[in-house]
C-alpha positions in Angstrom: 82.3 138.7 87.2 83.9 136.7 90.1 87.5 138.8 90.4 90.3 138.3 92.8 91.0 142.2 93.3 94.1 143.3 95.3 93.5 146.0 98.1 96.2 147.6 99.8 95.0 148.7 103.0 94.9 148.0 106.6 93.5 144.9 107.7 92.9 144.0 111.4 93.8 140.6 113.1 91.2 138.1 114.8 91.2 140.0 118.0 90.3 143.4 116.2 93.3 145.5 116.5 95.1 147.2 113.8 97.9 145.9 111.8 99.3 145.0 108.3 97.4 142.1 106.6 100.1 139.3 105.8 98.7 139.1 102.3 96.7 141.6 100.1 92.8 141.2 100.8 91.4 138.7 98.2 87.9 139.8 97.2 85.5 137.4 96.0 81.9 137.6 94.6 79.6 135.4 95.2 77.1 136.3 93.2 78.9 136.3 90.0 78.8 133.3 87.5 80.1 130.2 89.2 82.6 129.2 86.5 84.6 132.9 86.9 84.4 131.9 90.6 86.2 128.7 90.5 88.9 130.4 88.9 89.0 133.0 91.6 88.9 130.5 94.6 91.8 128.5 92.4 93.9 131.8 92.5 94.0 131.8 96.0 96.6 129.4 97.2 95.1 126.9 100.1 97.6 123.8 100.8 96.1 121.9 103.8 97.0 123.7 106.9 97.6 127.2 105.2 93.9 127.9 104.4 93.6 131.0 106.4 93.9 133.4 103.4 91.0 131.7 101.5 89.0 131.3 104.6 89.5 135.1 105.2 88.0 135.6 101.4 85.1 133.5 102.2 84.3 134.6 104.9 84.3 138.3 104.1 82.3 137.7 100.9 79.6 135.6 103.1 79.4 138.5 105.1 78.7 140.8 102.4 75.8 138.3 101.7 74.3 138.6 105.2 74.5 142.1 104.8 72.3 142.3 102.0 69.6 140.4 103.2 66.0 142.1 102.4 64.4 143.8 105.2 61.7 141.9 106.6 63.3 138.2 105.9 65.4 136.7 109.1 69.2 137.2 109.0 71.6 135.0 107.5 74.3 134.2 110.2 77.7 133.6 109.4 80.4 131.9 111.8 84.2 131.3 111.7 85.5 128.5 113.7 89.1 128.1 113.3 89.5 128.5 109.8 85.9 126.7 109.1 83.3 128.8 107.7 79.6 128.2 108.4 76.8 130.3 106.9 72.8 129.3 107.6 69.5 130.9 106.9 67.1 130.9 109.2 63.6 131.0 107.5 62.0 128.0 109.2 61.3 126.1 106.0 60.3 122.6 106.1 63.8 121.1 105.2 67.2 121.9 106.2 70.0 121.0 103.3 73.5 121.1 104.1 76.1 122.3 101.2 79.9 121.6 102.4 83.1 121.4 100.8 86.3 121.5 101.9 88.8 124.6 101.2 92.4 123.1 100.9 94.2 121.5 98.3 97.0 119.2 97.9 100.4 120.9 97.4 100.7 123.3 94.4 102.3 121.6 91.5 103.2 124.6 89.1 99.2 125.1 88.6 98.5 128.2 90.5 97.1 130.6 89.2 94.2 129.1 86.8 94.6 129.1 83.2 91.4 128.9 80.9 91.7 126.8 77.7 90.5 123.8 75.9 91.0 120.0 77.0 91.8 117.3 74.8 88.0 116.8 73.4 87.6 120.6 72.6 85.8 121.9 75.4 86.4 125.0 77.5 87.9 124.1 80.7 89.7 125.6 83.5 92.8 124.3 84.8 94.6 124.6 88.3 95.1 123.2 91.5 92.0 122.0 93.3 89.9 122.7 89.8 88.3 119.2 90.5 89.1 118.5 93.8 86.9 120.6 95.1 87.0 124.3 94.0 84.5 124.2 91.6 82.1 122.3 94.0 82.7 124.8 96.5 82.1 127.7 94.0 78.8 125.8 92.9 77.7 125.6 96.6 78.8 129.1 97.4 77.0 131.0 94.4 74.1 128.9 95.3 74.2 130.2 98.8 74.6 133.8 97.6 72.1 133.7 95.1 69.5 132.0 97.1 69.8 133.4 101.0 67.9 136.3 100.1 65.8 134.9 97.6 61.9 133.8 98.1 62.3 131.2 95.7 64.2 128.8 98.4 62.3 126.0 99.6 64.9 125.0 102.1 66.7 126.5 104.7 70.5 126.5 104.1 73.5 125.6 105.7 76.8 126.1 104.1 79.9 124.7 105.5 83.3 125.6 104.1 86.2 123.5 106.1 89.6 122.8 106.0 92.3 120.1 106.2 90.1 117.5 104.0 93.5 116.4 102.0 95.5 115.3 105.3 95.2 112.8 108.1 91.7 112.4 109.8 92.5 114.6 112.9 93.1 117.4 111.4 89.8 117.4 109.4 87.7 120.8 109.8 84.5 119.0 109.4 85.3 116.4 112.1 86.2 118.9 114.5 82.8 120.8 113.9 81.1 117.6 114.3 82.8 117.1 117.8 82.6 120.6 118.8 79.6 122.3 117.4 77.2 119.3 116.3 74.1 121.5 115.8 75.8 123.2 113.2 75.7 119.8 111.1 72.1 119.4 111.8 69.9 118.9 108.4 67.5 116.5 106.5 70.2 115.9 103.7 73.9 116.8 103.1 75.4 117.3 99.7 79.5 117.0 99.3 80.9 118.9 96.7 83.4 116.2 95.9 83.7 115.8 92.0 81.4 112.7 91.2 80.6 113.8 87.5 77.7 115.7 88.4 76.2 112.2 89.1 74.8 111.5 92.5 77.1 109.2 94.7 75.6 108.0 97.7 76.5 107.0 100.7 80.6 105.5 100.9 82.2 102.4 102.0 83.9 102.2 105.4 87.6 101.1 105.9 89.6 99.1 108.4 93.1 99.0 108.1 95.2 96.3 110.4 99.0 95.8 110.2 99.6 91.8 111.1 103.0 90.8 112.5 104.7 87.5 112.8 107.5 87.0 115.0 110.4 84.4 114.9 114.1 84.0 115.3 116.8 85.4 113.1 119.5 83.3 111.9 121.9 82.7 108.9 119.9 81.3 106.0 122.9 78.7 105.6 121.9 77.5 109.0 118.0 78.0 108.8 117.5 75.0 111.2 118.6 77.7 114.1 115.8 80.2 113.0 112.1 80.6 112.9 111.3 82.3 109.7 108.7 85.2 110.5 107.9 85.5 106.9 106.6 82.0 106.9 104.4 82.5 109.7 102.5 85.1 107.6 101.5 82.8 104.9 98.3 81.3 106.3 97.2 85.0 106.6 97.9 85.7 103.3 96.6 83.1 102.0 93.4 83.3 103.5 93.1 86.9 102.3 94.0 86.3 98.8 91.0 83.2 98.9 88.6 85.7 100.2 85.6 86.2 98.4 84.3 89.9 98.6 80.5 90.0 99.0 78.3 92.5 97.5 75.2 94.7 99.4 72.1 96.0 97.8 71.2 99.2 99.8 68.6 101.9 98.8 68.7 100.4 94.8 72.7 100.8 95.1 75.0 97.8 94.8 78.3 98.1 97.3 81.1 95.9 96.6 83.0 94.8 99.2 87.1 94.1 99.1 89.9 93.1 101.2 93.5 93.1 100.0 97.1 93.0 101.1 98.5 96.6 100.7 101.9 96.4 102.0 104.4 93.6 103.5 107.8 93.5 104.7 110.2 91.5 106.1 113.9 90.5 106.9 117.0 92.4 107.4 119.2 91.1 104.8 119.2 88.6 101.7 121.0 85.8 103.7 119.1 86.1 107.0 116.5 84.1 108.2 113.8 87.0 109.1 113.0 87.4 112.9 109.8 89.7 111.8 107.4 90.3 108.9 104.6 92.4 108.8 101.5 93.0 106.5 98.9 95.4 106.1 95.6 94.5 105.3 92.7 96.9 104.0 88.9 95.8 104.4 86.7 98.2 102.6 83.0 97.1 103.5 79.7 98.4 102.5 77.6 100.5 104.7 75.2 97.7 105.7 77.8 96.5 108.3 78.9 98.9 111.2 82.6 98.7 112.4 81.9 96.4 115.1 80.4 93.8 112.5 83.4 94.9 110.3 86.1 94.3 112.5 84.4 91.0 113.6 84.2 89.6 110.0 88.1 90.8 109.1 89.0 89.1 112.2 87.2 85.6 111.4 88.7 85.9 108.0 92.3 86.6 109.3 91.4 83.6 111.6 94.9 84.2 113.6 95.4 81.4 116.3 99.3 81.6 116.0 100.5 83.0 119.5 103.6 84.3 117.2 101.3 86.4 115.1 99.4 89.5 116.3 97.1 91.8 114.6 97.0 95.7 115.5 93.9 97.7 114.2 95.4 100.8 112.8 92.4 103.0 111.2 88.8 102.5 110.9 86.5 104.9 109.1 82.8 103.9 109.4 80.6 103.9 106.0 77.6 105.7 105.5 74.4 104.3 104.4 73.0 106.3 101.2 69.8 107.2 102.8 67.9 107.0 99.3 64.7 106.3 101.1 64.6 109.6 102.4 62.5 112.2 100.2 65.1 114.7 100.5 68.0 113.0 99.2 65.4 111.4 96.8 64.3 114.1 95.3 68.0 115.4 94.4 68.4 112.2 92.7 65.5 112.6 90.6 66.0 116.5 89.9 69.6 115.1 89.1 68.8 112.7 86.2 67.2 110.1 88.1 70.3 107.9 88.6 72.6 107.3 91.6 75.9 105.6 92.1 77.4 103.8 95.2 80.5 105.6 96.4 83.2 102.8 97.0 85.7 105.1 98.4 85.4 106.7 102.0 84.5 110.5 102.1 83.1 112.9 104.5 79.8 112.0 104.2 80.5 109.5 106.7 80.6 112.5 109.3 76.9 113.5 108.5 75.7 109.8 108.5 77.0 109.1 112.2 74.5 112.0 112.9 71.8 110.4 111.3 71.5 112.4 108.2 71.6 111.1 104.6 74.4 112.5 102.4 75.8 112.5 98.7 78.9 113.2 97.0 77.9 115.6 94.4 80.0 117.9 92.5 81.3 118.6 89.2 84.4 117.1 87.7 86.0 113.6 86.9 87.7 112.3 90.2 90.7 111.0 87.9 92.1 114.2 87.7 92.0 114.9 91.5 95.5 115.7 92.7 97.2 115.6 89.1 99.5 118.4 87.6 97.1 118.9 84.6 93.7 118.9 87.1 91.2 120.6 84.9 87.5 121.1 85.2 85.3 121.3 81.8 83.3 124.8 82.4 80.0 122.9 81.1 80.2 120.7 84.1 79.9 123.5 86.6 77.0 125.4 85.0 75.4 121.9 84.6 75.7 120.9 88.2 74.9 124.4 89.4 71.7 124.2 87.2 70.5 121.0 89.0 71.4 122.3 92.6 69.3 125.6 92.0 66.4 123.5 90.9 66.5 121.4 94.2 67.1 124.4 96.3 63.7 125.9 94.6 61.7 122.9 94.6 59.5 122.6 97.4 60.3 119.4 99.1 57.8 116.4 99.9 56.1 116.3 103.0 57.4 113.1 103.9 60.7 112.9 104.7 61.1 108.9 104.3 59.7 106.1 102.1 60.6 107.5 98.7 61.0 105.4 95.6 64.5 104.1 95.2 66.4 105.6 92.2 68.1 103.8 89.4 71.6 102.7 90.1 74.5 102.8 87.5 
């Protein structure tokens, strides 16, 4: 059974010198049931930028796994880079699968430690911060690595990446830092990200661009409006063009991605009796992964069609999409094992970071994403065991010889 044991003992700091532990050491048994491991992970608080404690526990547990690899089998390596933890097998198998998950959660809402009970449908359920996003996915991936790292049944080499700061600004994202500083650790034939997907493959992801459109005018009292120039009125052309925009679709690897362009925030003026001298609107464009970022920016600018010298546009955020890559056998075989159905991912996730390296990547984790970040965040126990069983079948099934030209899966 996975437990959260407290050991009152001296610890060592990162340099190796003796010193008191900042907290009691947390013990994780990665070979235990993934359901119990889920609860144990929830019981270690790990709000973004405060993941050292859970990283310590995960690192120690993976080093325990590495120490028990059978004699004569290639060693398992474990690396700690900041509070990101990476473990790899080195069997020389035909393919390498990456199992990635983030260790951080949103701020706790009186929902740690975990509890176990029944949900509204009477299902055996674990409740707690991170239950869905994404400690149940982490538990499945950690347990799979621990189970197979020393097993002859493993048919694909494994890279396990447990990273930090996914829930906050991208500049802090641990996977992004690893991609920049240690890109060789992200090399593989397929990447699985344990984000909640309801145990269904969600392939690729759409890209996102956010721009700020600002109009400038001249302030005046609204009783003498002819003395001013209404900046809000200057925005109306842009607003009407975005409102009239007809979003397109793109069919990629058997999946249909639906684009969208929306005004998401708008503001003008300083008082209700004053002609505003400045008005601005944020526009968010979600684009299908058949476009690269340059094409998407050009398309967005074409829709905005700004030709007024008193209206300017600033690009504030660009996140590339990720093609599903389901024409690659390594990904298509996973879809087949997981029920033969894949869905497009409309939101943006870290699969994009793998796609940028040419690696097909999918979201595959237990749980209903509608419960992400909620006070009553919850994961039915059966979803954990079902996903783990599919994952185990995939990793112990011999891969096809050819990594491309697989038959596209059904979509839903």
